[in-house]
DSSP file (Angstrom, degrees, kcal/mol; ACC not computed):
  #  RESIDUE AA STRUCTURE BP1 BP2  ACC     N-H-->O    O-->H-N    N-H-->O    O-->H-N    TCO  KAPPA ALPHA  PHI   PSI    X-CA   Y-CA   Z-CA
    1    1 A M              0   0    0      0, 0.0    15,-0.1     0, 0.0     2,-0.1   0.000 360.0 360.0 360.0 135.6  161.9  172.4  -32.5
    2    2 A A        -     0   0    0    148,-0.1     2,-0.5    13,-0.1    15,-0.2  -0.406 360.0-149.1 -67.0 139.1  163.9  173.0  -35.7
    3    3 A E  E     -A   16   0A   0     13,-2.3    13,-1.4    -2,-0.1     2,-0.3  -0.944  11.0-125.2-118.0 128.7  166.9  175.1  -35.1
    4    4 A E  E     +A   15   0A   0     -2,-0.5     2,-0.3    11,-0.2    11,-0.2  -0.514  40.9 170.6 -69.5 132.4  168.5  177.5  -37.5
    5    5 A M  E     -A   14   0A   0      9,-3.5     9,-2.9    -2,-0.3     2,-0.7  -0.972  36.2-123.0-141.7 156.8  172.1  176.6  -38.0
    6    6 A I  E     -A   13   0A   0     -2,-0.3     7,-0.2     7,-0.2     6,-0.0  -0.901  36.6-119.9-102.0 124.5  174.9  177.6  -40.3
    7    7 A C     >  -     0   0    0      5,-2.8     4,-2.2    -2,-0.7     5,-0.1  -0.434  13.2-151.9 -57.1 115.0  176.3  174.7  -42.1
    8    8 A P  T  4 S+     0   0    0      0, 0.0    -1,-0.2     0, 0.0    -2,-0.0   0.715  94.1  46.9 -67.9 -12.4  180.0  174.3  -41.2
    9    9 A K  T  4 S+     0   0    0      3,-0.1    -2,-0.0     1,-0.0    -3,-0.0   0.924 131.2  13.6 -83.5 -62.3  180.6  172.6  -44.7
   10   10 A C  T  4 S-     0   0    0      2,-0.1     3,-0.1    20,-0.0    -3,-0.0   0.579  92.6-131.3-100.2 -12.1  178.8  175.0  -47.2
   11   11 A K     <  +     0   0    0     -4,-2.2     2,-0.3     1,-0.3    -5,-0.0   0.649  62.1 131.8  70.6  17.0  178.3  178.0  -44.8
   12   12 A K        -     0   0    0      1,-0.1    -5,-2.8    -5,-0.1    -1,-0.3  -0.710  66.0 -99.1 -99.7 158.2  174.6  178.3  -45.7
   13   13 A T  E     +A    6   0A   0     -2,-0.3     2,-0.3    -7,-0.2    -7,-0.2  -0.483  52.2 161.6 -73.2 134.5  171.7  178.6  -43.3
   14   14 A S  E     -A    5   0A   0     -9,-2.9    -9,-3.5    -2,-0.2     2,-0.4  -0.898  32.2-122.7-147.1 170.4  169.9  175.3  -42.7
   15   15 A Y  E     -A    4   0A   0     -2,-0.3     2,-0.3   -11,-0.2   -11,-0.2  -0.941  25.5-174.7-123.7 151.3  167.5  173.8  -40.0
   16   16 A T  E     -A    3   0A   0    -13,-1.4   -13,-2.3    -2,-0.4     6,-0.1  -0.953  27.8-177.9-140.2 151.1  168.1  170.7  -38.0
   17   17 A A    >   +     0   0    0     -2,-0.3     3,-0.9     4,-0.3     4,-0.4   0.010  46.3 178.1-131.7  23.9  166.1  168.5  -35.3
   18   18 A A  T 3   +     0   0    0      1,-0.3    15,-0.1     2,-0.2     4,-0.1  -0.272  50.6  39.5 -54.7 154.8  169.0  166.0  -34.7
   19   19 A P  T 3  S+     0   0    0      0, 0.0    -1,-0.3     0, 0.0    17,-0.1  -0.999 111.0  59.1 -94.0  -2.1  169.5  163.7  -33.0
   20   20 A Y  S <  S+     0   0    0     -3,-0.9     2,-0.4     1,-0.1    -2,-0.2   0.858 125.0  10.3 -54.3 -35.4  165.9  162.3  -33.5
   21   21 A T  S    S-     0   0    0     -4,-0.4     2,-0.5    42,-0.0    -4,-0.3  -0.978  90.4-101.9-139.3 157.8  166.5  162.1  -37.2
   22   22 A L        -     0   0    0     -2,-0.4    11,-0.1    -4,-0.1     9,-0.0  -0.655  40.3-158.7 -73.0 124.9  169.7  162.5  -39.2
   23   23 A S  E     -B   32   0B   0      9,-0.9     9,-2.0    -2,-0.5    -5,-0.1  -0.776   7.2-167.3-117.6  91.8  169.3  166.0  -40.6
   24   24 A P  E     -B   31   0B   0      0, 0.0     7,-0.3     0, 0.0    -9,-0.2  -0.423  31.9-102.2 -78.2 150.6  171.4  166.6  -43.5
   25   25 A C     >  -     0   0    0      5,-3.2     4,-1.5     1,-0.2   -11,-0.1  -0.475  27.6-138.6 -59.6 130.0  172.1  170.1  -45.0
   26   26 A P  T  4 S+     0   0    0      0, 0.0    -1,-0.2     0, 0.0   -12,-0.1   0.689  99.6  47.5 -65.7 -15.2  169.8  170.5  -48.0
   27   27 A Y  T  4 S+     0   0    0      3,-0.1   -13,-0.0   -15,-0.1    -2,-0.0   0.871 132.7   5.1 -93.1 -46.0  172.5  172.2  -49.9
   28   28 A C  T  4 S-     0   0    0      2,-0.1     3,-0.1     0, 0.0    -1,-0.0   0.589  90.6-115.3-120.3 -15.0  175.6  169.9  -49.3
   29   29 A G     <  +     0   0    0     -4,-1.5     2,-0.0     1,-0.3     0, 0.0   0.445  55.6 156.0  90.6  -1.2  174.4  166.9  -47.4
   30   30 A F        -     0   0    0     -6,-0.1    -5,-3.2     1,-0.1     2,-0.5  -0.358  41.1-129.5 -55.6 136.5  176.4  167.5  -44.2
   31   31 A V  E     -B   24   0B   0     -7,-0.3     2,-0.2    -3,-0.1    -1,-0.1  -0.837  18.0-146.9-101.3 122.3  174.7  165.8  -41.4
   32   32 A F  E     -B   23   0B   0     -9,-2.0    -9,-0.9    -2,-0.5     2,-0.4  -0.604   9.5-166.3 -86.8 148.5  174.0  167.9  -38.2
   33   33 A Y        +     0   0    0     -2,-0.2     2,-0.3   -15,-0.1   -11,-0.1  -0.999  15.2 172.3-131.1 127.9  174.0  166.5  -34.7
   34   34 A K        -     0   0    0     -2,-0.4     3,-0.1     1,-0.1   -17,-0.0  -0.846  40.6 -76.2-129.8 166.7  172.5  168.6  -31.8
   35   35 A E        -     0   0    0     -2,-0.3     2,-0.2     1,-0.1    -1,-0.1  -0.268  58.6 -94.7 -59.3 151.5  171.8  168.0  -28.2
   36   36 A E        -     0   0    0    -17,-0.1     2,-0.2     1,-0.1    -1,-0.1  -0.484  35.9-132.1 -73.0 131.6  168.7  166.0  -27.4
   37   37 A R        -     0   0    0     -2,-0.2     3,-0.1   -20,-0.2    -1,-0.1  -0.527   5.3-145.9 -80.7 154.5  165.5  168.0  -26.7
   38   38 A K  S    S+     0   0    0      1,-0.2     2,-0.4    -2,-0.2    -1,-0.1   0.744  74.5  38.8 -95.6 -22.2  163.5  167.1  -23.7
   39   39 A M        -     0   0    0      0, 0.0     2,-0.3     0, 0.0    -1,-0.2  -0.983  67.9-134.9-132.4 136.0  159.9  167.7  -24.9
   40   40 A K        -     0   0    0     -2,-0.4     2,-0.3    -3,-0.1    25,-0.2  -0.686  26.5-140.6 -78.6 140.7  158.0  167.1  -28.1
   41   41 A R        -     0   0    0     23,-0.5    25,-2.9    -2,-0.3     2,-0.5  -0.814  11.7-131.0-105.1 151.4  155.9  170.1  -29.1
   42   42 A T  E     -c   66   0C   0     -2,-0.3    44,-2.4    23,-0.2    45,-1.2  -0.882  22.3-174.7-108.5 125.2  152.3  169.5  -30.6
   43   43 A I  E     -cd  67  87C   0     23,-2.7    25,-2.2    -2,-0.5     2,-0.6  -0.978  15.2-148.7-122.8 131.8  151.2  171.3  -33.8
   44   44 A L  E     -cd  68  88C   0     43,-2.0    45,-3.0    -2,-0.4     2,-0.5  -0.913  13.8-161.6 -97.0 124.4  147.8  171.2  -35.3
   45   45 A A  E     -cd  69  89C   0     23,-2.6    25,-1.8    -2,-0.6     2,-0.4  -0.920   6.0-171.4-109.4 126.2  147.8  171.5  -39.0
   46   46 A I  E     +cd  70  90C   0     43,-3.5    45,-1.4    -2,-0.5     2,-0.3  -0.976  23.5 132.9-122.1 125.2  144.5  172.5  -40.8
   47   47 A D        -     0   0    0     23,-1.8    47,-0.1    -2,-0.4    25,-0.1  -0.893  47.1-143.5-165.8 139.2  144.1  172.4  -44.6
   48   48 A D  S    S+     0   0    0     -2,-0.3     2,-0.9    45,-0.2     3,-0.1   0.715  87.7  82.6 -78.3 -18.8  141.5  171.1  -47.0
   49   49 A D     >  -     0   0    0      1,-0.2     4,-2.7     2,-0.0     3,-0.4  -0.782  67.3-163.1 -88.9 106.2  144.2  170.1  -49.5
   50   50 A T  H  > S+     0   0    0     -2,-0.9     4,-2.5     1,-0.2    -1,-0.2   0.792  85.9  60.1 -66.8 -28.6  145.4  166.7  -48.2
   51   51 A S  H  > S+     0   0    0      2,-0.2     4,-1.8     1,-0.2    -1,-0.2   0.905 109.4  41.3 -64.7 -39.8  148.5  166.9  -50.2
   52   52 A I  H  > S+     0   0    0     -3,-0.4     4,-3.0     2,-0.2     5,-0.3   0.935 114.4  53.2 -69.3 -48.3  149.6  170.1  -48.5
   53   53 A L  H  X S+     0   0    0     -4,-2.7     4,-2.1     1,-0.2    -2,-0.2   0.871 109.0  49.2 -54.5 -38.3  148.5  168.7  -45.2
   54   54 A G  H  X S+     0   0    0     -4,-2.5     4,-2.7     2,-0.2    -1,-0.2   0.915 111.3  49.6 -67.5 -40.2  150.5  165.6  -45.8
   55   55 A L  H  X S+     0   0    0     -4,-1.8     4,-2.5     2,-0.2    -2,-0.2   0.944 112.1  47.4 -62.1 -51.0  153.6  167.7  -46.7
   56   56 A I  H  X S+     0   0    0     -4,-3.0     4,-2.3     1,-0.2     5,-0.2   0.923 114.3  47.8 -57.4 -43.9  153.3  170.0  -43.6
   57   57 A A  H  X S+     0   0    0     -4,-2.1     4,-2.8    -5,-0.3     5,-0.2   0.966 112.4  48.8 -61.5 -51.3  152.8  166.8  -41.4
   58   58 A N  H  X S+     0   0    0     -4,-2.7     4,-2.6     2,-0.2    -2,-0.2   0.899 113.7  46.2 -52.9 -47.3  155.9  165.0  -43.0
   59   59 A I  H  X S+     0   0    0     -4,-2.5     4,-1.4     1,-0.2    -1,-0.2   0.980 115.3  45.1 -65.0 -54.3  158.1  168.0  -42.6
   60   60 A L  H  <>S+     0   0    0     -4,-2.3     5,-2.3     1,-0.2    -1,-0.2   0.793 111.8  51.3 -54.4 -37.6  157.1  168.6  -39.1
   61   61 A T  H ><5S+     0   0    0     -4,-2.8     3,-2.7    -5,-0.2    -1,-0.2   0.940 105.8  58.3 -66.0 -46.7  157.3  164.9  -38.0
   62   62 A D  H 3<5S+     0   0    0     -4,-2.6    -2,-0.2     1,-0.3    -1,-0.2   0.816 105.7  48.3 -52.7 -32.9  160.8  164.9  -39.5
   63   63 A Y  T 3<5S-     0   0    0     -4,-1.4    -1,-0.3    -5,-0.1    -2,-0.2   0.150 125.4-103.8 -95.3  18.6  161.8  167.7  -37.1
   64   64 A D  T < 5S+     0   0    0     -3,-2.7   -23,-0.5     1,-0.2     2,-0.3   0.835  72.6 141.2  66.1  40.2  160.3  165.8  -34.2
   65   65 A Y      < -     0   0    0     -5,-2.3     2,-0.5    -8,-0.2    -1,-0.2  -0.785  54.7-123.0 -95.2 149.8  157.1  167.7  -33.7
   66   66 A E  E     -c   42   0C   0    -25,-2.9   -23,-2.7    -2,-0.3     2,-0.4  -0.898  36.6-161.0 -86.6 130.8  153.9  165.7  -32.9
   67   67 A V  E     -c   43   0C   0     -2,-0.5     2,-0.4   -25,-0.2   -23,-0.2  -0.951  18.5-176.6-125.5 131.3  151.4  166.6  -35.6
   68   68 A K  E     -c   44   0C   0    -25,-2.2   -23,-2.6    -2,-0.4     2,-0.3  -0.916  16.6-151.8-117.9 152.8  147.7  166.3  -35.7
   69   69 A T  E     +c   45   0C   0     -2,-0.4     2,-0.3   -25,-0.2   -23,-0.2  -0.897  16.0 179.6-128.5 153.5  145.7  167.2  -38.8
   70   70 A A  E     -c   46   0C   0    -25,-1.8   -23,-1.8    -2,-0.3     3,-0.0  -0.977  23.8-142.0-146.3 151.4  142.3  168.5  -39.6
   71   71 A T  S    S+     0   0    0     -2,-0.3     2,-0.3   -25,-0.2   -25,-0.1   0.484  81.1  14.3 -97.5  -4.2  140.7  169.2  -43.0
   72   72 A N  S  > S-     0   0    0     22,-0.1     4,-2.0   -25,-0.1    26,-0.1  -0.949  82.9 -98.7-156.2 172.0  138.6  172.4  -42.1
   73   73 A G  H  > S+     0   0    0     24,-2.1     4,-2.5    22,-0.4     5,-0.1   0.814 118.7  54.0 -70.0 -31.2  138.3  174.9  -39.3
   74   74 A L  H  > S+     0   0    0      2,-0.2     4,-2.1     1,-0.2    -1,-0.2   0.940 109.7  48.6 -67.0 -45.9  135.3  173.2  -37.6
   75   75 A E  H  > S+     0   0    0      1,-0.2     4,-1.8     2,-0.2    -2,-0.2   0.925 111.5  51.0 -57.2 -44.6  137.2  169.9  -37.5
   76   76 A G  H  X S+     0   0    0     -4,-2.0     4,-1.6     1,-0.2    -2,-0.2   0.921 108.1  51.0 -59.7 -46.8  140.1  171.9  -36.0
   77   77 A L  H  X S+     0   0    0     -4,-2.5     4,-1.1     1,-0.2    -1,-0.2   0.912 108.3  53.4 -59.1 -43.0  137.9  173.5  -33.3
   78   78 A K  H  < S+     0   0    0     -4,-2.1     4,-0.5     1,-0.2     3,-0.2   0.852 107.4  51.0 -55.4 -40.1  136.6  170.1  -32.3
   79   79 A M  H >X S+     0   0    0     -4,-1.8     3,-0.6     1,-0.2     4,-0.6   0.796 103.6  57.6 -76.4 -23.4  140.1  168.8  -31.9
   80   80 A I  H 3< S+     0   0    0     -4,-1.6     3,-0.2     1,-0.2    -1,-0.2   0.741  96.6  65.6 -72.5 -25.0  141.1  171.8  -29.7
   81   81 A E  T 3< S+     0   0    0     -4,-1.1    -1,-0.2    -3,-0.2    -2,-0.2   0.758 111.9  32.9 -65.1 -25.2  138.3  170.9  -27.3
   82   82 A S  T <4 S+     0   0    0     -3,-0.6     2,-0.3    -4,-0.5    -1,-0.2   0.423 123.9  27.6-117.6   3.1  140.0  167.7  -26.4
   83   83 A A     <  -     0   0    0     -4,-0.6     2,-0.4    -3,-0.2    -1,-0.1  -0.995  69.7-118.5-156.3 160.7  143.7  168.4  -26.6
   84   84 A Q        -     0   0    0     -2,-0.3     2,-0.4    -3,-0.1    -3,-0.0  -0.809  24.1-160.9-104.1 147.1  146.2  171.3  -26.3
   85   85 A Y        -     0   0    0     -2,-0.4   -42,-0.2     1,-0.1     3,-0.1  -0.966  19.1-154.2-127.6 138.9  148.4  172.5  -29.0
   86   86 A D  S    S+     0   0    0    -44,-2.4     2,-0.3    -2,-0.4   -43,-0.2   0.798  85.6   4.5 -78.6 -30.4  151.6  174.6  -28.9
   87   87 A L  E     -d   43   0C   0    -45,-1.2   -43,-2.0     2,-0.0     2,-0.4  -0.992  63.4-150.1-153.2 148.6  151.1  176.0  -32.4
   88   88 A I  E     -de  44 117C   0     28,-2.6    30,-2.9    -2,-0.3     2,-0.5  -0.992   2.6-163.6-124.3 134.7  148.4  175.9  -35.2
   89   89 A I  E     +de  45 118C   0    -45,-3.0   -43,-3.5    -2,-0.4     2,-0.4  -0.963  22.2 177.8-114.2 115.5  149.1  176.1  -38.9
   90   90 A S  E     -de  46 119C   0     28,-2.7    30,-2.2    -2,-0.5     2,-0.2  -0.925  28.6-133.7-125.9 145.4  145.9  176.9  -40.8
   91   91 A D  E     - e   0 120C   0    -45,-1.4    30,-0.2    -2,-0.4     3,-0.1  -0.500  17.0-145.7 -77.8 158.9  145.0  177.5  -44.4
   92   92 A I  S    S+     0   0    0     28,-1.6     7,-2.2     1,-0.2     2,-1.1   0.860  81.8  61.1 -96.1 -44.0  142.7  180.5  -44.9
   93   93 A N  S    S+     0   0    0     27,-0.3    -1,-0.2     5,-0.2   -45,-0.2  -0.696  71.9 137.8 -94.1  98.8  140.5  179.4  -47.8
   94   94 A M        -     0   0    0     -2,-1.1   -22,-0.1    -3,-0.1   -21,-0.0  -0.964  49.0-113.6-137.6 146.4  138.7  176.3  -46.7
   95   95 A P  S    S+     0   0    0      0, 0.0     2,-3.1     0, 0.0   -22,-0.4  -0.174  95.6  21.4 -70.2 169.6  135.1  174.8  -47.1
   96   96 A V  S    S+     0   0    0    -24,-0.1     2,-0.4   -23,-0.1   -24,-0.1  -0.340 140.9   6.0  70.0 -69.6  132.9  174.3  -44.1
   97   97 A M  S    S-     0   0    0     -2,-3.1   -24,-2.1     4,-0.0   -23,-0.2  -0.953  80.2-143.7-141.3 122.7  134.8  176.9  -41.9
   98   98 A D     >  -     0   0    0     -2,-0.4     4,-3.0   -26,-0.1    -5,-0.2  -0.353  31.9 -99.5 -83.2 169.2  137.6  179.0  -43.4
   99   99 A G  H  > S+     0   0    0     -7,-2.2     4,-2.4     1,-0.2     5,-0.2   0.766 120.5  56.3 -63.6 -29.7  140.7  180.0  -41.5
  100  100 A I  H  > S+     0   0    0     -8,-0.5     4,-2.0     2,-0.2    -1,-0.2   0.965 112.7  41.0 -67.8 -51.7  139.4  183.6  -40.6
  101  101 A E  H  > S+     0   0    0      2,-0.2     4,-2.8     1,-0.2     5,-0.3   0.946 114.3  53.4 -55.7 -53.0  136.2  182.2  -38.9
  102  102 A F  H  X S+     0   0    0     -4,-3.0     4,-3.4     1,-0.2     5,-0.2   0.954 108.9  48.7 -56.8 -49.1  138.3  179.4  -37.3
  103  103 A Y  H  X S+     0   0    0     -4,-2.4     4,-2.9     1,-0.2     5,-0.3   0.907 110.8  49.6 -57.8 -40.9  140.7  182.0  -35.8
  104  104 A R  H  X S+     0   0    0     -4,-2.0     4,-1.7     2,-0.2    -1,-0.2   0.898 114.4  44.5 -66.6 -39.9  137.9  184.2  -34.4
  105  105 A E  H  X S+     0   0    0     -4,-2.8     4,-2.5     2,-0.2     5,-0.3   0.911 113.4  53.1 -67.4 -39.5  136.2  181.2  -32.8
  106  106 A L  H  X S+     0   0    0     -4,-3.4     4,-3.4    -5,-0.3     7,-0.2   0.935 111.2  43.5 -63.4 -45.7  139.6  179.9  -31.5
  107  107 A V  H  < S+     0   0    0     -4,-2.9    -1,-0.2    -5,-0.2    -2,-0.2   0.903 113.5  52.5 -69.2 -34.6  140.5  183.2  -29.8
  108  108 A N  H  < S+     0   0    0     -4,-1.7    -2,-0.2    -5,-0.3    -1,-0.2   0.890 120.3  33.0 -65.1 -39.6  137.0  183.6  -28.4
  109  109 A K  H  < S+     0   0    0     -4,-2.5    -2,-0.2     1,-0.2    -1,-0.2   0.886 136.7  22.2 -78.9 -42.8  137.1  180.0  -26.9
  110  110 A T    ><  +     0   0    0     -4,-3.4     3,-2.1    -5,-0.3    -1,-0.2  -0.797  63.6 178.5-132.5  89.5  140.8  179.9  -26.1
  111  111 A P  G >  S+     0   0    0      0, 0.0     3,-1.7     0, 0.0    -1,-0.1   0.763  77.7  70.7 -65.9 -23.2  142.2  183.4  -25.8
  112  112 A S  G 3  S+     0   0    0      1,-0.3    -5,-0.1     3,-0.0    -2,-0.0   0.608  88.7  66.1 -70.1  -8.1  145.7  182.0  -24.9
  113  113 A M  G X  S+     0   0    0     -3,-2.1     3,-2.4    -7,-0.2    -1,-0.3   0.492  70.7 119.1 -88.8  -1.8  146.0  180.7  -28.6
  114  114 A K  T <  S+     0   0    0     -3,-1.7   -11,-0.0     1,-0.3     0, 0.0  -0.449  83.7  15.6 -61.7 128.5  146.0  184.3  -29.9
  115  115 A G  T 3  S+     0   0    0     -2,-0.2    -1,-0.3     2,-0.1    -2,-0.1   0.470 103.2  97.2  86.6  -0.6  149.4  184.8  -31.7
  116  116 A R    <   +     0   0    0     -3,-2.4   -28,-2.6   -29,-0.1     2,-0.5   0.048  64.6  92.7-108.3  27.9  149.9  180.9  -31.9
  117  117 A V  E     -e   88   0C   0    -30,-0.2    21,-0.7   -28,-0.1     2,-0.5  -0.973  52.6-167.8-123.3 128.6  148.6  180.6  -35.4
  118  118 A I  E     -ef  89 138C   0    -30,-2.9   -28,-2.7    -2,-0.5     2,-0.3  -0.971  19.2-148.8-111.0 134.6  150.5  180.7  -38.7
  119  119 A F  E     -ef  90 139C   0     19,-2.5    21,-2.4    -2,-0.5     2,-0.3  -0.727   8.4-160.0-103.6 154.5  148.3  181.0  -41.7
  120  120 A T  E     +ef  91 140C   0    -30,-2.2   -28,-1.6    -2,-0.3     2,-0.3  -0.955  16.3 169.3-123.7 145.0  148.9  179.7  -45.2
  121  121 A T  E     - f   0 141C   0     19,-1.7    21,-2.3    -2,-0.3     3,-0.1  -0.973  32.9-165.9-156.4 144.0  147.1  181.0  -48.4
  122  122 A G  S    S+     0   0    0     -2,-0.3     2,-0.3    19,-0.2    19,-0.1   0.354  89.2  46.6-102.8   0.2  147.4  180.7  -52.0
  123  123 A N        -     0   0    0      2,-0.1     2,-1.7     0, 0.0    -1,-0.2  -0.844  65.3-158.1-149.5 101.8  145.1  183.7  -52.7
  124  124 A M        -     0   0    0     -2,-0.3    -3,-0.0    -3,-0.1    17,-0.0  -0.639  25.1-179.6 -88.3  87.5  145.6  187.0  -50.8
  125  125 A E     >  -     0   0    0     -2,-1.7     4,-3.3     1,-0.1     5,-0.2  -0.498  42.7-103.8 -85.4 159.1  142.0  188.4  -51.3
  126  126 A P  H  > S+     0   0    0      0, 0.0     4,-2.5     0, 0.0     5,-0.2   0.852 123.2  52.0 -54.3 -38.1  141.2  191.9  -49.8
  127  127 A E  H  > S+     0   0    0      2,-0.2     4,-2.3     1,-0.2     5,-0.1   0.908 111.1  47.6 -65.9 -40.9  139.2  190.3  -47.0
  128  128 A T  H  > S+     0   0    0      2,-0.2     4,-2.8    -3,-0.2     5,-0.2   0.939 111.3  49.4 -64.5 -47.0  142.2  188.1  -46.2
  129  129 A E  H  X S+     0   0    0     -4,-3.3     4,-2.7     1,-0.2     5,-0.2   0.943 111.5  50.8 -54.7 -46.9  144.7  190.9  -46.3
  130  130 A K  H  X S+     0   0    0     -4,-2.5     4,-3.0     1,-0.2    -1,-0.2   0.918 109.3  49.1 -53.4 -49.5  142.5  192.9  -44.0
  131  131 A F  H  X S+     0   0    0     -4,-2.3     4,-2.2     2,-0.2     6,-0.3   0.904 111.0  50.5 -59.3 -45.1  142.2  190.1  -41.5
  132  132 A I  H  X>S+     0   0    0     -4,-2.8     4,-1.7     1,-0.2     5,-0.6   0.911 113.3  45.8 -59.4 -42.1  146.1  189.7  -41.6
  133  133 A Q  H  <5S+     0   0    0     -4,-2.7    -2,-0.2    -5,-0.2    -1,-0.2   0.915 113.3  49.1 -69.4 -40.7  146.7  193.4  -41.0
  134  134 A E  H  <5S+     0   0    0     -4,-3.0    -2,-0.2    -5,-0.2    -1,-0.2   0.883 121.8  33.7 -65.2 -35.9  144.0  193.6  -38.2
  135  135 A T  H  <5S-     0   0    0     -4,-2.2    -1,-0.2    -5,-0.2    -2,-0.2   0.696  93.1-136.2 -90.6 -20.9  145.4  190.6  -36.3
  136  136 A G  T  <5 +     0   0    0     -4,-1.7    -3,-0.2    -5,-0.3    -4,-0.1   0.704  45.6 167.1  66.7  19.5  149.0  190.9  -37.0
  137  137 A A      < -     0   0    0     -5,-0.6    -1,-0.2    -6,-0.3     2,-0.2  -0.294  39.5-113.1 -73.0 149.4  149.1  187.1  -37.7
  138  138 A R  E     +f  118   0C   0    -21,-0.7   -19,-2.5    -3,-0.1     2,-0.3  -0.527  41.4 179.6 -76.1 143.7  152.0  185.5  -39.4
  139  139 A W  E     -f  119   0C   0    -21,-0.2     2,-0.3    -2,-0.2   -19,-0.2  -0.992  18.5-157.4-153.4 152.0  151.2  184.1  -42.8
  140  140 A L  E     -f  120   0C   0    -21,-2.4   -19,-1.7    -2,-0.3     2,-0.2  -0.958  21.9-124.7-130.4 141.6  153.0  182.2  -45.6
  141  141 A S  E     -f  121   0C   0     -2,-0.3     4,-0.4   -21,-0.2   -19,-0.2  -0.594  38.6 -86.4 -92.9 153.7  152.0  182.1  -49.2
  142  142 A K  S    S+     0   0    0    -21,-2.3     2,-0.2    -2,-0.2    -1,-0.0  -0.754 106.4  55.9 -95.4 145.2  151.4  178.9  -51.2
  143  143 A P  S    S-     0   0    0      0, 0.0     2,-0.2     0, 0.0    -2,-0.1   0.531  99.6-124.1 -64.0 150.0  153.1  177.1  -52.6
  144  144 A L        -     0   0    0     -2,-0.2     2,-0.6    -4,-0.1    -2,-0.1  -0.420   9.1-141.6 -71.6 134.4  155.1  176.8  -49.4
  145  145 A N     >  -     0   0    0     -4,-0.4     4,-2.9    -2,-0.2     5,-0.2  -0.865  15.8-146.7 -88.9 122.2  158.8  177.6  -49.4
  146  146 A I  H  > S+     0   0    0     -2,-0.6     4,-3.0     1,-0.2     5,-0.2   0.899  95.1  48.4 -59.9 -41.4  160.2  174.9  -47.1
  147  147 A A  H  > S+     0   0    0      2,-0.2     4,-1.8     1,-0.2    -1,-0.2   0.902 115.0  46.3 -68.4 -41.1  163.0  177.0  -45.7
  148  148 A E  H  > S+     0   0    0      2,-0.2     4,-1.8     1,-0.2    -1,-0.2   0.892 111.8  52.3 -65.2 -40.7  160.6  179.9  -45.1
  149  149 A F  H  X S+     0   0    0     -4,-2.9     4,-2.0     1,-0.2    -2,-0.2   0.924 111.3  45.9 -57.1 -48.9  158.1  177.5  -43.5
  150  150 A L  H  X S+     0   0    0     -4,-3.0     4,-2.0     1,-0.2    -1,-0.2   0.817 109.5  54.4 -73.2 -27.1  160.7  176.1  -41.2
  151  151 A R  H  X S+     0   0    0     -4,-1.8     4,-3.2     2,-0.2    -1,-0.2   0.866 108.2  50.8 -65.5 -35.8  161.9  179.7  -40.3
  152  152 A A  H  X S+     0   0    0     -4,-1.8     4,-2.5     2,-0.2     5,-0.2   0.929 111.9  46.8 -71.6 -43.6  158.3  180.6  -39.3
  153  153 A I  H  X S+     0   0    0     -4,-2.0     4,-1.9     2,-0.2    -1,-0.2   0.905 113.5  47.9 -66.3 -38.5  158.0  177.6  -37.2
  154  154 A N  H  X S+     0   0    0     -4,-2.0     4,-1.8     2,-0.2    -2,-0.2   0.926 112.2  50.0 -64.9 -46.5  161.4  178.3  -35.5
  155  155 A D  H  X S+     0   0    0     -4,-3.2     4,-2.1     1,-0.2    -2,-0.2   0.902 109.2  51.9 -57.8 -42.3  160.4  182.0  -35.0
  156  156 A S  H  X S+     0   0    0     -4,-2.5     4,-2.5     1,-0.2    -1,-0.2   0.862 107.0  53.3 -61.0 -39.2  157.2  180.9  -33.4
  157  157 A G  H  <>S+     0   0    0     -4,-1.9     5,-3.1    -5,-0.2     4,-0.3   0.903 109.6  46.9 -68.5 -36.6  159.0  178.7  -31.1
  158  158 A K  H ><5S+     0   0    0     -4,-1.8     3,-0.5     3,-0.2    -2,-0.2   0.874 113.4  48.3 -63.5 -41.8  161.3  181.4  -29.9
  159  159 A F  H 3<5S+     0   0    0     -4,-2.1    -2,-0.2     1,-0.2    -1,-0.2   0.870 119.0  38.9 -64.1 -41.8  158.5  183.8  -29.4
  160  160 A L  T 3<5S-     0   0    0     -4,-2.5    -1,-0.2    -5,-0.2    -2,-0.2   0.355 109.2-119.9 -95.0   5.7  156.4  181.2  -27.5
  161  161 A N  T < 5       0   0    0     -3,-0.5    -3,-0.2    -4,-0.3    -4,-0.1   0.914 360.0 360.0  52.9  44.8  159.3  179.7  -25.6
  162  162 A L      <       0   0    0     -5,-3.1    -4,-0.2    -6,-0.2    -1,-0.1   0.411 360.0 360.0 -87.7 360.0  158.7  176.4  -27.1
């Protein structure tokens, strides 16, 4: 799991997953080294935009998460039938099955996943805003801010004891 740290060199907040990867501070390049973690966590990322999906997968892999990907909610639900995930990151606006329908189906089939989803959206429509308010779900706006994205993952890990 990415860990929030204060860089000893530039004193800015950064995230690290060392020792699996060299984790330089994005501000000054200082390389963090931390104790080895015992277990990899598995995250399912769902987005119809393959460039965003690739970015999410690359970032999380760099922080030593195991990442599986799906390009719509229906594909994501099928993947959940055959594997367990610690956390899901899902776009809201997707073809075939959007993130809202995906979440409702997910919680219906697997109630333990309630609260284990972070949503991303580039368009906060009234229906989306209502859904976020009703569920209390965590969401991030697109384009993704990497530091905010890592903070959301880290906060989810603390909440879920990952």
